N, CA, C and O atoms as a MOPAC input file, in Angstrom:
PM7 MOZYME 1SCF
protein

 N     59.75500 1    90.32800 1    79.60100 1
 C     61.18000 1    89.60500 1    79.22300 1
 C     62.05800 1    91.43200 1    80.59100 1
 O     63.03300 1    91.31600 1    81.33500 1
 N     61.24700 1    92.69000 1    80.39400 1
 C     61.97400 1    93.15900 1    81.13700 1
 C     62.30800 1    93.20900 1    82.51600 1
 O     63.38500 1    93.49900 1    83.03700 1
 N     60.75300 1    92.73900 1    83.25700 1
 C     61.01400 1    91.67000 1    84.60600 1
 C     61.70300 1    91.16000 1    85.22200 1
 O     61.77000 1    91.20200 1    86.45100 1
 N     62.65200 1    90.30300 1    84.15200 1
 C     62.79300 1    88.78500 1    83.77900 1
 C     64.36600 1    89.52200 1    84.12300 1
 O     65.11400 1    89.15900 1    85.03000 1
 N     64.67300 1    90.82400 1    82.98300 1
 C     65.45400 1    91.52800 1    83.15100 1
 C     66.23800 1    92.64300 1    84.78400 1
 O     67.33500 1    93.13400 1    85.04600 1
 N     65.07200 1    92.57900 1    85.37100 1
 C     65.29600 1    93.49100 1    86.53400 1
 C     65.83500 1    92.26900 1    88.18500 1
 O     66.54800 1    92.27100 1    89.18800 1
 N     64.70600 1    91.29400 1    87.30400 1
 C     65.31200 1    90.38900 1    88.81700 1
 C     66.64900 1    90.17900 1    88.09300 1
 O     66.68800 1    90.76700 1    87.01200 1
 N     67.43700 1    89.68800 1    88.32100 1
 C     68.21600 1    89.03000 1    87.56800 1
 C     69.49500 1    89.97900 1    87.66300 1
 O     70.59200 1    89.64100 1    88.10800 1
 N     69.08500 1    91.44400 1    87.07500 1
 C     70.24800 1    92.24800 1    88.07300 1
 C     69.92600 1    92.77600 1    89.09200 1
 O     70.61100 1    93.75100 1    89.40100 1
 N     69.08900 1    92.49100 1    89.78400 1
 C     68.35900 1    93.10900 1    90.93400 1
 C     69.45900 1    91.97900 1    92.83000 1
 O     69.91100 1    92.03300 1    93.97400 1
 N     69.07500 1    90.92300 1    91.14400 1
 C     69.76000 1    89.65000 1    92.90200 1
 C     70.87300 1    89.59100 1    91.82100 1
 O     71.27600 1    88.43100 1    91.74200 1
 N     71.77700 1    90.75600 1    90.61100 1
 C     73.30100 1    89.62300 1    90.79700 1
 C     73.81300 1    91.20200 1    91.83600 1
 O     74.82300 1    91.32300 1    92.52900 1
 N     72.93900 1    92.00800 1    91.64800 1
 C     73.84700 1    93.65600 1    91.86800 1
 C     74.23800 1    92.68700 1    93.89500 1
 O     75.26000 1    92.35700 1    94.49600 1
 N     72.28000 1    92.60100 1    94.27800 1
 C     72.09600 1    92.85900 1    95.66500 1
 C     73.14300 1    91.22200 1    96.60000 1
 O     73.30400 1    91.12200 1    97.81600 1
 N     73.85100 1    89.81300 1    95.10600 1
 C     74.74400 1    89.20100 1    96.12600 1
 C     76.58400 1    89.81100 1    96.12900 1
 O     77.42000 1    89.39800 1    96.93200 1
 N     76.80900 1    90.65200 1    95.23800 1
 C     77.33800 1    91.17500 1    95.54500 1
 C     77.75500 1    91.90800 1    96.51300 1
 O     78.88100 1    91.79000 1    96.99800 1
 N     76.60900 1    93.01300 1    97.02000 1
 C     76.44100 1    94.26700 1    97.98400 1
 C     76.23600 1    93.24500 1    99.57100 1
 O     75.99600 1    93.53600 1   100.74300 1
 N     76.47400 1    92.00100 1    98.84200 1
 C     76.05100 1    90.60900 1   100.39600 1
 C     77.53400 1    90.84900 1   100.26500 1
 O     78.30100 1    91.54400 1   100.93300 1
 N     77.72200 1    90.06800 1    99.20200 1
 C     79.86100 1    89.91900 1    99.57000 1
 C     80.63900 1    91.12900 1   100.38100 1
 O     81.12400 1    90.93300 1   101.49600 1
 N     80.71200 1    92.50600 1    99.64800 1
 C     81.07600 1    93.00900 1    99.78500 1
 C     81.46200 1    94.07600 1   101.81500 1
 O     82.32500 1    94.63300 1   102.49400 1
 N     79.54600 1    93.52400 1   101.75000 1
 C     79.23700 1    93.89700 1   103.12700 1
 C     80.09400 1    93.06200 1   104.26200 1
 O     80.82100 1    93.53300 1   105.13800 1
 N     79.60900 1    90.85900 1   103.81600 1
 C     80.74600 1    90.72400 1   104.74200 1
 C     82.16000 1    90.50000 1   104.41600 1
 O     82.68500 1    89.43500 1   104.74200 1
 N     82.93000 1    91.56000 1   103.70000 1
 C     83.77900 1    90.71900 1   103.23400 1
 C     84.06000 1    92.74300 1   104.14700 1
 O     85.25300 1    92.83900 1   104.43600 1
 N     83.28200 1    94.04300 1   104.53500 1
 C     83.86800 1    95.12700 1   105.18500 1
 C     83.54600 1    94.91000 1   106.72000 1
 O     84.24400 1    95.45200 1   107.57700 1
 N     81.74600 1    93.56200 1   107.26600 1
 C     82.14500 1    93.85200 1   108.17000 1
 C     81.73300 1    92.48300 1   109.12000 1
 O     81.40700 1    92.74500 1   110.27800 1
 N     81.72800 1    91.35300 1   108.80000 1
 C     82.16300 1    90.10100 1   109.18200 1
 C     83.71000 1    89.77500 1   109.10400 1
 O     84.40100 1    89.44700 1   110.06800 1
 N     84.45700 1    90.02900 1   106.82600 1
 C     85.04900 1    88.38800 1   107.46300 1
 C     86.93900 1    89.61900 1   108.09200 1
 O     87.55500 1    89.37100 1   109.12800 1
 N     87.36000 1    90.83600 1   107.02500 1
 C     88.66700 1    91.64300 1   108.19000 1
 C     88.33900 1    91.67600 1   108.72000 1
 O     89.18600 1    90.96800 1   109.26300 1
 N     86.96700 1    92.03400 1   110.26600 1
 C     87.13700 1    91.81400 1   111.01400 1
 C     87.85400 1    90.62000 1   112.12900 1
 O     88.43500 1    90.50800 1   113.20800 1
 N     87.37700 1    89.94400 1   111.08700 1
 C     88.01700 1    88.12800 1   111.65800 1
 C     89.19300 1    88.10800 1   111.43600 1
 O     89.64400 1    87.29300 1   112.24100 1
 N     90.33300 1    88.66400 1   110.58900 1
 C     90.92200 1    88.30400 1   110.39300 1
 C     92.38200 1    88.79000 1   110.83400 1
 O     93.56300 1    88.44300 1   110.84700 1
 N     91.18600 1    90.20800 1   111.31700 1
 C     91.86000 1    91.15300 1   111.73800 1
 C     92.00600 1    91.15900 1   113.49100 1
 O     92.77400 1    91.89600 1   114.11000 1
 N     91.46400 1    90.57400 1   113.84500 1
 C     91.56000 1    88.99300 1   115.17500 1
 C     92.66800 1    88.17100 1   115.30100 1
 O     93.06600 1    88.05800 1   116.46100 1
 N     93.60500 1    87.24800 1   114.01900 1
 C     94.33600 1    86.86500 1   113.88100 1
 C     95.63700 1    87.14200 1   114.51300 1
 O     95.68300 1    88.17300 1   115.18400 1
 N     96.67500 1    86.44400 1   114.43300 1
 C     98.07000 1    86.83600 1   114.42700 1
 C     98.57200 1    87.27200 1   113.30300 1
 O     98.26900 1    86.86200 1   112.18300 1
 N     99.34900 1    88.10900 1   113.56700 1
 C     99.60000 1    88.97500 1   111.97800 1
 C     99.54700 1    88.17100 1   111.48600 1
 O     98.62200 1    87.99700 1   110.69300 1
 N    100.70600 1    87.05600 1   111.72900 1
 C    101.24000 1    86.49400 1   109.82200 1
 C     99.73200 1    85.47300 1   109.33700 1
 O     99.59000 1    85.45900 1   108.11400 1
 N     98.80100 1    84.77400 1   110.00800 1
 C     97.89900 1    84.85700 1   109.52300 1
 C     96.30300 1    85.62100 1   108.98600 1
 O     95.30000 1    85.33800 1   108.33200 1
 N     96.80000 1    86.56200 1   109.64300 1
 C     95.59800 1    87.66100 1   108.56900 1
 C     95.71400 1    88.20600 1   108.01200 1
 O     94.72700 1    88.72900 1   107.49400 1
 N     97.53800 1    88.72200 1   107.46200 1
 C     97.96900 1    88.98300 1   106.58100 1
 C     98.14500 1    88.13200 1   105.37700 1
 O     98.02100 1    88.58900 1   104.24100 1
 N     98.53400 1    86.46700 1   105.71600 1
 C     97.91000 1    85.68600 1   105.09000 1
 C     97.45300 1    85.48200 1   104.11200 1
 O     97.88800 1    85.25000 1   102.98400 1
 N     95.72800 1    85.64600 1   104.92000 1
 C     94.75000 1    85.35700 1   104.75200 1
 C     94.27300 1    86.93900 1   103.92300 1
 O     93.63600 1    87.04400 1   102.87500 1
 N     94.52800 1    87.45400 1   104.32800 1
 C     93.94100 1    89.08400 1   103.75000 1
 C     94.78600 1    88.81700 1   102.21600 1
 O     94.19000 1    89.50900 1   101.39200 1
 N     95.82500 1    88.15200 1   101.60500 1
 C     97.05800 1    87.39500 1   100.76800 1
 C     95.79400 1    86.85500 1    99.41200 1
 O     95.42200 1    86.98100 1    98.24500 1
 N     95.59900 1    86.22800 1   100.67000 1
 C     94.99600 1    84.95600 1   100.29400 1
 C     92.93600 1    85.53400 1    99.01500 1
 O     92.28900 1    85.37600 1    97.98000 1
 N     93.03500 1    86.17500 1   100.31600 1
 C     91.56500 1    86.90600 1    99.77800 1
 C     91.79100 1    87.96900 1    98.66500 1
 O     90.98400 1    88.75100 1    98.16200 1
 N     92.82000 1    87.82100 1    98.47400 1
 C     92.57700 1    90.13500 1    97.68300 1
 C     93.24800 1    88.90200 1    96.58500 1
 O     92.44300 1    89.06000 1    95.66700 1
 N     94.06000 1    87.94400 1    96.15800 1
 C     94.07300 1    87.45000 1    94.73600 1
 C     92.59900 1    87.33200 1    94.06700 1
 O     92.01900 1    87.77400 1    93.07500 1
 N     92.17900 1    86.04100 1    95.75000 1
 C     90.55900 1    85.11200 1    95.31400 1
 C     89.60700 1    86.07200 1    94.77600 1
 O     89.52700 1    86.27200 1    93.56400 1
 N     88.64900 1    86.86600 1    95.90500 1
 C     88.73400 1    88.50000 1    95.24000 1
 C     88.46200 1    89.17600 1    94.41200 1
 O     87.33200 1    89.54300 1    94.09000 1
 N     89.66200 1    89.49400 1    93.85100 1
 C     90.65700 1    90.49300 1    92.93400 1
 C     90.58900 1    89.80100 1    91.86100 1
 O     90.77500 1    90.44900 1    90.83100 1
 N     90.32600 1    88.38600 1    91.71100 1
 C     89.67300 1    88.12300 1    90.69100 1
 C     88.70000 1    88.04700 1    89.79500 1
 O     88.76400 1    88.15900 1    88.57100 1
 N     87.46700 1    87.77600 1    90.74100 1
 C     85.86900 1    87.60000 1    90.86800 1
 C     85.71400 1    88.78200 1    90.83300 1
 O     85.14400 1    89.09000 1    89.78600 1
 N     85.93900 1    89.64100 1    91.46900 1
 C     84.95600 1    90.54600 1    91.44100 1
 C     84.87200 1    91.74000 1    90.77400 1
 O     83.99400 1    92.55700 1    91.05100 1
 N     85.67600 1    91.92100 1    89.94400 1
 C     85.93000 1    92.87000 1    88.93800 1
 C     84.77900 1    92.74300 1    87.60000 1
 O     84.40900 1    93.61300 1    86.81100 1
 N     84.28000 1    90.84200 1    87.74400 1
 C     83.88600 1    90.70700 1    86.47900 1
 C     82.36600 1    90.70200 1    87.56300 1
 O     81.41100 1    90.96200 1    86.83100 1
 N     82.02900 1    90.55100 1    88.61400 1
 C     80.67400 1    90.90700 1    89.13800 1
 C     80.58300 1    92.38000 1    88.95900 1
 O     79.60900 1    92.76800 1    88.31300 1
 N     81.80700 1    93.70000 1    89.62000 1
 C     81.06400 1    94.58500 1    88.97600 1
 C     80.36700 1    95.35600 1    88.09400 1
 O     79.39400 1    96.11100 1    88.10100 1
 N     81.51300 1    94.74300 1    87.01400 1
 C     81.15300 1    95.54200 1    85.45800 1
 C     80.85100 1    94.80300 1    84.82000 1
 O     81.33700 1    95.05200 1    83.71700 1
 N     79.86800 1    93.29800 1    84.78000 1
 C     78.49300 1    92.79100 1    84.72100 1
 C     77.62200 1    93.01900 1    85.25700 1
 O     76.52400 1    92.73100 1    84.78100 1
 N     77.75000 1    93.66300 1    86.53500 1
 C     76.65900 1    94.51600 1    87.04000 1
 C     76.00300 1    95.58000 1    86.95700 1
 O     74.91800 1    96.06000 1    87.28400 1
 N     77.21000 1    95.89900 1    86.28200 1
 C     76.70000 1    97.19200 1    85.55800 1
 C     76.25300 1    97.65100 1    84.54000 1
 O     75.82300 1    98.79200 1    84.37000 1
 N     76.34300 1    96.53500 1    83.56300 1
 C     76.38600 1    97.03200 1    82.08800 1
 C     74.89300 1    95.60400 1    81.89300 1
 O     74.42800 1    95.15700 1    80.84400 1
 N     74.47300 1    95.20600 1    83.52200 1
 C     72.75900 1    95.02900 1    83.14700 1
 C     72.21600 1    95.88900 1    83.64800 1
 O     71.00400 1    96.00300 1    83.45900 1
 N     72.97800 1    96.89500 1    84.54700 1
 C     72.17100 1    98.13200 1    84.83600 1
 C     72.05800 1    99.00200 1    84.03600 1
 O     71.47400 1    99.99800 1    84.46300 1
 N     72.50200 1    99.04100 1    82.67100 1
 C     72.82100 1    99.77600 1    81.95500 1
 C     71.65400 1    99.35500 1    80.56300 1
 O     71.25500 1   100.19400 1    79.75400 1
 N     71.30900 1    98.04600 1    80.55300 1
 C     70.36800 1    97.22000 1    79.62400 1
 C     69.58200 1    97.15600 1    80.43000 1
 O     68.64300 1    96.85800 1    79.69200 1
 N     69.14300 1    97.19100 1    81.42600 1
 C     67.41200 1    97.63400 1    81.87900 1
 C     67.32200 1    99.13800 1    82.02700 1
 O     66.44500 1    99.64600 1    81.32800 1
 N     68.19300 1   100.15500 1    82.95000 1
 C     68.25200 1   101.66200 1    81.72400 1
 C     67.85400 1   101.89100 1    81.00800 1
 O     66.89800 1   102.66600 1    80.98000 1
 N     68.42000 1   101.28800 1    79.92700 1
 C     68.04200 1   101.32500 1    78.65100 1
 C     66.70200 1   100.54100 1    77.42500 1
 O     66.28400 1   100.87000 1    76.31500 1
 N     66.36200 1    99.24300 1    78.51200 1
 C     65.05500 1    98.96200 1    78.24000 1
 C     64.12600 1    98.85000 1    78.92500 1
 O     63.49600 1    97.79400 1    78.99500 1
 N     63.84700 1    99.84000 1    79.54300 1
 C     63.51300 1   100.66000 1    81.00200 1
 C     63.61100 1   101.24700 1    81.03800 1
 O     63.56200 1   101.64500 1    82.20200 1
 N     63.95200 1   102.50900 1    79.82800 1
 C     63.49200 1   103.93300 1    80.09300 1
 C     62.39700 1   104.69800 1    79.57500 1
 O     62.22600 1   105.85700 1    79.19600 1
 N     61.73100 1   103.68100 1    79.68400 1
 C     60.11800 1   104.87500 1    79.54400 1
 C     58.72600 1   104.00800 1    80.84700 1
 O     57.59000 1   104.18500 1    81.28700 1
 N     59.66400 1   103.25500 1    80.91200 1
 C     58.96800 1   103.01200 1    82.68200 1
 C     59.22500 1   103.55400 1    84.03000 1
 O     60.23600 1   104.23900 1    84.17900 1
 N     58.53000 1   103.36000 1    84.91800 1
 C     58.60200 1   104.05400 1    86.50500 1
 C     59.83200 1   102.96700 1    86.86300 1
 O     59.98000 1   101.74500 1    86.85100 1
 N     60.70300 1   104.28300 1    87.22300 1
 C     61.52400 1   104.23000 1    87.81600 1
 C     62.69000 1   103.94500 1    86.94600 1
 O     63.46300 1   102.99700 1    87.08200 1
 N     62.71000 1   104.37800 1    86.51900 1
 C     64.02300 1   104.33700 1    85.38300 1
 C     65.37300 1   106.02700 1    85.45700 1
 O     66.41100 1   106.16400 1    84.81100 1
 N     64.83500 1   106.86200 1    86.33800 1
 C     65.30200 1   107.91600 1    86.81300 1
 C     66.01100 1   106.69200 1    88.26200 1
 O     67.20400 1   106.87500 1    88.50500 1
 N     65.53000 1   105.94100 1    88.82800 1
 C     66.18100 1   105.30300 1    89.96500 1
 C     67.36500 1   104.51800 1    89.44100 1
 O     68.53700 1   104.72500 1    89.75300 1
 N     66.72900 1   103.19200 1    88.24800 1
 C     67.77000 1   102.95800 1    87.79100 1
 C     68.86800 1   103.27300 1    87.36900 1
 O     69.73400 1   102.43400 1    87.61700 1
 N     69.36800 1   104.60500 1    86.54300 1
 C     70.18400 1   105.89900 1    85.47800 1
 C     70.98600 1   105.84000 1    86.91800 1
 O     72.02000 1   105.18300 1    86.79800 1
 N     70.77700 1   106.36500 1    88.27200 1
 C     71.28500 1   106.89700 1    89.45900 1
 C     71.67800 1   105.73400 1    90.07300 1
 O     72.35600 1   106.04600 1    91.05200 1
 N     71.55000 1   104.18800 1    89.93800 1
 C     71.95100 1   103.26400 1    90.12400 1
 C     73.28600 1   102.70300 1    89.00700 1
 O     74.01000 1   101.74200 1    89.26300 1
 N     73.33800 1   103.17200 1    88.32000 1
 C     74.52500 1   102.66500 1    87.42000 1
 C     75.35200 1   103.61700 1    87.65900 1
 O     76.53600 1   103.33200 1    87.84100 1
 N     74.84600 1   105.15200 1    87.71800 1
 C     76.32200 1   105.71300 1    87.66600 1
 C     76.30600 1   106.12500 1    89.43500 1
 O     76.68600 1   107.25600 1    89.73500 1
 N     75.81500 1   105.08000 1    90.65400 1
 C     77.30700 1   104.52200 1    91.29200 1
 C     77.78500 1   103.70800 1    91.45400 1
 O     78.68600 1   103.53000 1    92.27300 1
 N     77.27100 1   102.87000 1    90.62900 1
 C     77.43300 1   101.95800 1    90.28300 1
 C     79.30400 1   101.99900 1    89.27000 1
 O     80.30400 1   101.33600 1    89.54800 1
 N     79.20300 1   102.56400 1    88.64400 1
 C     80.01500 1   103.67200 1    87.96400 1
 C     80.84900 1   104.47100 1    89.18200 1
 O     82.04700 1   104.35500 1    88.92400 1
 N     80.69600 1   105.06300 1    90.13200 1
 C     81.05900 1   105.62200 1    90.94400 1
 C     82.27300 1   104.43100 1    91.63300 1
 O     83.48400 1   104.64000 1    91.71900 1
 N     81.42600 1   102.98000 1    92.13600 1
 C     81.78900 1   101.77400 1    92.39300 1
 C     83.72000 1   101.80900 1    91.96900 1
 O     84.86600 1   101.78700 1    92.41700 1
 N     82.92800 1   101.87300 1    90.87200 1
 C     83.63300 1   100.95200 1    89.72200 1
 C     85.39900 1   101.55600 1    89.37000 1
 O     86.31400 1   100.83300 1    88.97500 1
 N     85.51100 1   103.44400 1    89.72800 1
 C     85.92300 1   104.20700 1    90.02700 1
 C     86.61500 1   103.99100 1    91.51300 1
 O     87.65100 1   103.46100 1    91.91500 1
 N     85.92500 1   104.41600 1    91.88400 1
 C     86.86100 1   104.39200 1    93.60900 1
 C     87.38000 1   102.90100 1    93.52300 1
 O     88.56100 1   102.67000 1    93.77900 1
 N     86.95900 1   102.40800 1    93.34900 1
 C     87.72500 1   100.51400 1    93.07200 1
 C     89.01600 1   100.83000 1    92.36900 1
 O     89.95200 1   100.67100 1    93.15400 1
 N     89.38200 1   101.19200 1    91.26300 1
 C     90.00400 1   101.37500 1    89.83400 1
 C     91.67000 1   102.73400 1    90.47000 1
 O     92.88200 1   102.61900 1    90.28600 1
 N     90.91600 1   103.75100 1    91.13900 1
 C     91.55800 1   104.66400 1    91.51000 1
 C     92.50800 1   104.14400 1    93.68100 1
 O     93.71500 1   104.24800 1    93.90200 1
 N     91.39600 1   103.64500 1    94.80800 1
 C     91.85200 1   103.11700 1    95.80300 1
 C     91.97700 1   102.35800 1    95.59600 1
 O     93.01700 1   102.21100 1    94.95400 1
 N     91.31500 1   101.31700 1    95.80400 1
 C     91.68700 1   100.39500 1    96.18900 1
 C     92.28300 1    99.31500 1    95.53500 1
 O     93.04800 1    98.66100 1    96.24400 1
 N     92.12800 1    98.89100 1    94.20900 1
 C     93.14200 1    98.08400 1    93.42800 1
 C     94.39600 1    97.78800 1    93.72100 1
 O     94.90900 1    96.75000 1    94.13700 1
 N     94.98200 1    99.19800 1    93.36000 1
 C     96.96700 1    99.43500 1    93.64300 1
 C     96.87000 1    98.95200 1    95.26900 1
 O     97.26800 1    97.78700 1    95.30100 1
 N     96.61200 1    99.26200 1    96.19800 1
 C     96.55000 1    99.21500 1    97.39000 1
 C     96.80000 1    97.32600 1    97.20600 1
 O     97.79900 1    96.82000 1    97.71700 1
 N     95.85900 1    96.52400 1    96.49800 1
 C     94.97200 1    95.12700 1    96.87700 1
 C     96.25700 1    94.31800 1    96.00200 1
 O     96.93000 1    93.35700 1    96.37500 1
 N     96.30600 1    94.90900 1    95.00600 1
 C     98.01500 1    94.45000 1    94.18200 1
 C     99.06500 1    94.64400 1    94.37800 1
 O    100.01900 1    94.43800 1    93.62700 1
 N     99.05300 1    95.25500 1    95.86700 1
 C    100.43600 1    95.19200 1    96.28100 1
 C    100.22300 1    94.05900 1    97.27600 1
 O    101.00300 1    93.11300 1    97.38600 1
 N     98.90800 1    94.24700 1    98.12800 1
 C     98.79200 1    93.40800 1    99.65100 1
 C     98.66000 1    91.57400 1    99.22200 1
 O     99.12100 1    90.73300 1    99.99400 1
 N     97.88000 1    91.12900 1    97.72800 1
 C     97.90400 1    89.74400 1    97.55500 1
 C     99.09300 1    88.85700 1    96.98100 1
 O     99.14400 1    87.70200 1    96.55900 1
 N    100.73900 1    90.65000 1    97.26200 1
 C    101.95400 1    89.44600 1    96.46300 1
 C    102.85400 1    89.24400 1    98.15800 1
 O    103.98100 1    88.78500 1    98.34500 1
 N    102.17200 1    89.60900 1    98.86000 1
 C    103.07400 1    90.18200 1    99.87800 1
 C    102.89500 1    88.49500 1   100.93900 1
 O    101.84000 1    87.87600 1   101.07200 1
 N    103.57100 1    88.30100 1   101.24200 1
 C    104.19300 1    87.24700 1   102.60800 1
 C    104.57300 1    87.81000 1   103.54900 1
 O    104.81700 1    89.01000 1   103.67200 1
 N    104.68900 1    86.63200 1   104.60600 1
 C    105.48200 1    87.57300 1   105.92400 1
 C    106.74300 1    88.36300 1   105.51800 1
 O    106.92100 1    89.56000 1   105.74000 1
 N    107.94300 1    87.17600 1   104.63500 1
 C    108.83500 1    87.93400 1   104.71400 1
 C    108.73600 1    89.59900 1   103.36500 1
 O    109.20900 1    90.55700 1   102.75500 1
 N    108.46400 1    89.36400 1   103.46600 1
 C    108.19900 1    90.23200 1   102.13300 1
 C    106.92500 1    91.57700 1   102.54300 1
 O    106.69200 1    92.32200 1   101.59100 1
 N    106.23300 1    91.84800 1   103.71400 1
 C    104.92900 1    92.29400 1   103.98800 1
 C    106.21700 1    93.59300 1   104.31300 1
 O    107.38300 1    93.33700 1   104.61300 1
 N    105.43700 1    95.42900 1   104.10500 1
 C    106.22500 1    96.38700 1   104.28900 1
 C    106.08900 1    96.20200 1   105.79100 1
 O    105.63200 1    95.19900 1   106.33900 1
 N    106.82000 1    97.96000 1   106.74200 1
 C    106.53600 1    97.27100 1   107.78500 1
 C    105.05400 1    98.27900 1   108.20200 1
 O    104.62000 1    98.44100 1   109.34300 1
 N    104.35600 1    98.97900 1   106.66100 1
 C    103.66100 1    99.38200 1   106.98200 1
 C    102.18100 1    98.73000 1   106.63200 1
 O    101.08500 1    99.28600 1   106.70300 1
 N    102.53900 1    97.18800 1   106.17600 1
 C    101.04600 1    96.29600 1   105.85600 1
 C     99.97800 1    97.15700 1   106.32800 1
 O     99.30200 1    97.94200 1   105.66400 1
 N     99.90400 1    96.81600 1   107.96700 1
 C     98.78100 1    97.43300 1   108.93100 1
 C     98.02100 1    98.13200 1   108.13200 1
 O     96.90100 1    97.88600 1   107.68500 1
 N     98.88900 1    99.23700 1   107.95300 1
 C     98.39100 1   100.41400 1   108.05600 1
 C     97.29300 1   101.04700 1   106.45700 1
 O     96.36800 1   101.82300 1   106.21600 1
 N     98.33300 1    99.93900 1   105.64900 1
 C     97.65300 1    99.93200 1   104.30500 1
 C     96.70300 1    99.42400 1   104.28700 1
 O     95.75200 1    99.76200 1   103.58100 1
 N     96.73100 1    98.28800 1   105.22200 1
 C     95.31000 1    97.62800 1   105.11500 1
 C     94.29100 1    98.19300 1   106.06000 1
 O     93.24300 1    97.55300 1   105.98000 1
 N     94.26300 1    98.74800 1   106.55200 1
 C     93.69800 1    99.56000 1   107.47100 1
 C     93.17300 1   101.11500 1   105.95600 1
 O     92.06400 1   101.41500 1   105.51400 1
 N     94.22800 1   101.54900 1   105.71200 1
 C     93.31100 1   102.35400 1   104.80100 1
 C     92.50300 1   101.42900 1   104.12000 1
 O     91.35000 1   101.41300 1   104.55300 1
 N     92.86800 1   100.18300 1   102.63800 1
 C     91.89300 1    99.55100 1   102.07400 1
 C     90.85300 1    99.69300 1   102.69900 1
 O     89.77100 1    99.38200 1   102.20200 1
 N     90.97600 1   100.20100 1   103.93900 1
 C     89.63500 1    99.05800 1   105.06800 1
 C     88.45500 1   100.33100 1   104.64400 1
 O     87.42800 1   100.27500 1   103.96600 1
 N     89.05700 1   101.36000 1   105.30500 1
 C     88.18500 1   103.08100 1   104.71400 1
 C     87.82300 1   102.01900 1   103.04400 1
 O     86.96600 1   101.24800 1   102.61200 1
 N     88.70800 1   102.44900 1   102.74900 1
 C     88.63100 1   102.97300 1   101.52600 1
 C     86.20500 1   101.81800 1   101.21700 1
 O     85.10300 1   102.06900 1   100.72900 1
 N     86.81800 1   100.90000 1   101.83800 1
 C     86.48600 1    99.77300 1   101.85900 1
 C     85.02600 1   100.15600 1   101.61200 1
 O     84.28800 1   100.15600 1   100.62600 1
 N     84.89200 1   100.51800 1   103.04700 1
 C     83.81500 1   100.88200 1   103.72900 1
 C     82.64500 1   101.76000 1   102.86400 1
 O     81.42600 1   101.64400 1   102.74100 1
 N     83.55200 1   102.59600 1   102.39000 1
 C     82.67200 1   103.78800 1   101.40600 1
 C     82.03000 1   102.71500 1   100.40900 1
 O     80.81600 1   102.51100 1   100.42600 1
 N     83.17600 1   101.81500 1    99.25300 1
 C     81.97200 1   101.82000 1    98.45500 1
 C     81.33600 1   101.44800 1    98.56200 1
 O     80.49800 1   101.53300 1    97.66400 1
 N     81.01100 1   100.60000 1    99.80900 1
 C     80.24900 1    99.30600 1   101.12000 1
 C     79.01900 1   100.39100 1   100.26500 1
 O     78.34400 1   100.12100 1    99.27100 1
 N     79.06400 1   101.86800 1   101.21300 1
 C     77.98700 1   102.23500 1   101.32600 1
 C     77.40800 1   102.49700 1   100.47000 1
 O     76.21100 1   102.63700 1   100.72100 1
 N     77.85400 1   102.73200 1    98.92000 1
 C     77.65900 1   103.36100 1    97.06700 1
 C     77.59600 1   102.10500 1    96.76400 1
 O     78.06400 1   101.84400 1    95.65600 1
 N     77.16000 1   101.18400 1    97.39100 1
 C     76.69300 1   100.07300 1    95.98200 1
 C     75.43900 1    99.67600 1    97.39900 1
 O     74.52900 1    98.91000 1    97.08300 1
 N     75.44900 1    99.91800 1    98.06000 1
 C     74.38100 1    99.52000 1    98.83100 1
 C     73.01400 1   100.38400 1    98.46000 1
 O     71.84800 1    99.99200 1    98.45300 1
 N     73.76500 1   102.19700 1    98.03400 1
 C     72.80500 1   102.61800 1    97.71700 1
 C     72.45600 1   102.73300 1    96.05900 1
 O     71.76800 1   103.61800 1    95.55000 1
 N     72.87300 1   102.01600 1    95.61000 1
 C     72.98700 1   101.33500 1    94.67000 1
 C     71.52700 1   100.03500 1    94.50300 1
 O     70.36500 1    99.98600 1    94.10000 1
 N     72.14700 1    99.51600 1    94.86700 1
 C     71.09600 1    98.43300 1    95.35900 1
 C     69.64800 1    98.54200 1    95.63300 1
 O     68.64100 1    98.03200 1    95.14200 1
 N     69.94300 1    99.57700 1    96.80500 1
 C     68.46100 1   100.60100 1    97.20600 1
 C     68.12200 1   100.64600 1    96.14900 1
 O     67.40100 1    99.72800 1    95.76000 1
 N     68.54800 1   101.90900 1    95.05800 1
 C     67.60100 1   102.12700 1    94.00500 1
 C     66.62900 1   101.37900 1    92.89400 1
 O     65.84300 1   101.53300 1    91.95900 1
 N     67.20600 1   100.59500 1    93.61300 1
 C     67.24100 1    99.59000 1    91.89200 1
 C     66.18700 1    98.39500 1    92.81500 1
 O     65.95400 1    97.25700 1    92.40500 1
 N     65.73400 1    98.88900 1    93.91700 1
 C     64.93500 1    97.66100 1    95.05600 1
 C     63.51900 1    99.03200 1    94.91400 1
 O     62.30100 1    98.87900 1    95.01300 1
 N     64.20500 1   100.11000 1    94.69500 1
 C     62.83000 1   101.01700 1    95.36200 1
 C     62.15300 1   101.06000 1    93.65800 1
 O     60.94500 1   101.06500 1    93.42400 1
 N     63.11600 1   101.08400 1    92.72300 1
 C     62.95100 1   100.54500 1    90.60800 1
 C     62.14900 1   100.12300 1    90.67400 1
 O     61.19600 1   100.69800 1    90.14800 1
 N     61.86100 1    98.55200 1    91.49500 1
 C     61.47900 1    97.43000 1    90.99100 1
 C     59.44500 1    97.66000 1    92.48600 1
 O     58.64000 1    96.83300 1    92.91500 1
 N     59.56400 1    98.90000 1    92.62100 1
 C     58.72700 1    98.72700 1    92.93600 1
 C     56.35500 1    99.88800 1    92.59300 1
 O     55.35800 1    99.43300 1    93.15300 1

């Protein structure tokens, strides 16, 4: 049973990391190369779509890691799982304090309503997102190491 939990948790966190990595290093650079109206419109749409899905994914991943940490507390790698959980908590805190406030504004913008500094706000969101990606990649790496 623990093995199934470990696999499900690792795959779930790994897929989340893949999506967030893709946003940071594939999707947003593509969007940034588009004309301003298309760039901003696509970012707003992405903010609405991923803004609805990612909180469930982050919290679900954290819950799975917490269950793994408790269920596997007497097994090798338990410390790695707990540390991965702490990093996922940090990623949620970063999201709530840094990224969500910008995303909540950006997802409502249109070409007519966006502020003059919208590019600077998106650039700040991108920088925070890079840091969050680093944190969740580290958490994922610890989970994989805990399996070994």
